Steps between C-alpha positions, in 0.01 A plus 500: 500500500562139595811394691635309198459802271675717759800261513520494120490880488780532757718245322448676166595836654814349654600347166445828313704690759788253471506490118440862417583685820778540751626140474511486120873582495565154638348335197706731276827414675437126495577447127826697540607283793416182311692624197809562715469160671456320166807681361704406807396135472582499126849642559564248778391207283719620211801522734433151639460353150825666387696365798357146471550498125862612544568224754347231278680627188844514662463156660425323172859512377835674542451662157173659612671633810773653284246661266302638796811651652603661172169649389334570836773551758779646286303692238254754633139429415289766332303585813357816346350294216380236746331776700327631188374149414381449857305826494328400176398165650418592860475878510735761638615462857832691494684522831745746348236764423493794738167611642581863422618419144834666578775487242770232522806625686840387376803456720858583412847373585771745603834419335838665447579332169312309231623304202372235261543138608377204297133571416458756777686749714753488784426757769758594762314566823741385772531189717197391707282784368123460504340418164140609452242371254472725194147411390223305670458141389519129583817301571533232230855374557763477774830327434848516349562639152830459317741791564225687688482323835183467705218642292141599574269555203187710548238519227348846527139603457609658171619161368869588536736244656771651721793284615669614821834316521778469757241551775525343845335514845151456366202305633299546181323191363378407152147632431531775763342826385724802562416867479730758345748618764484180709839377621615210285831428675854635516786508252746209523791724388550853374305419184158362417366401158166611361362326191172624354299330225158518341362275227843343454674836450762630745480861622779693672439619854534866399264459204237330712518755781467782248182342360305475827 
C-alpha cells in the first residue's frame, strides 16, 4: 500500500470513529446548544426592541407618555398570553418549569380576621408581619393604589393577578420573578389588602385559596 493510500485510510478511520463512535455525542449535543443560544439571543433582542420602542414612543409627546403609563405601567400586561405567543414563534424556553415536573406549590397568609374590602379582602395579620407570595409569577406593577396604599401586583403562572396592598420594606422590582413562599415585604399596619382577578373578574381570597 502506498504512503498516500495509507494516509487516506487513517483519515477515513478517524472520521468514522468521530461521527459514529465515542465522539458522536458531541455532534448530537451541538444542535441543542445552538438552539439554546439562538433562543437566548432572540429573547435579548426582543427585550432591547421593547425598551427602545418604549423610549421612542414616550418621547414623541406627553400624550404618548400618559398612554404608556396607563396601559403598560398601571395596567398589568397579559404576560401569560405573551409567553404563549413567544413559544409559538420561537419555541418553548420556560424558566419557570421545574426539571422534576413537580407540582406548583402555593403559599398562604396567616390572618386573625378577614372581611371584604372594595374588590378584594382585608386581612388582619398584625403590624410589621412578613407577607409571603401566594403563587409564583412575575411582578407587573409596584406603586400606590387609591385606598389601598403601596401595592405590588404579581401575575401568576396560572394567569391570575394578585394585588398585595399596604406592603412595605420591600426591595422587589418590576419584572422580578418570584416563587411561591418568597418574602414579598412586611405589613404597613395591622391589615393588608389582597385583590385577586382573572380575565377581568374579581375573586375573593377565600374562594381562590379553596380552588388551588
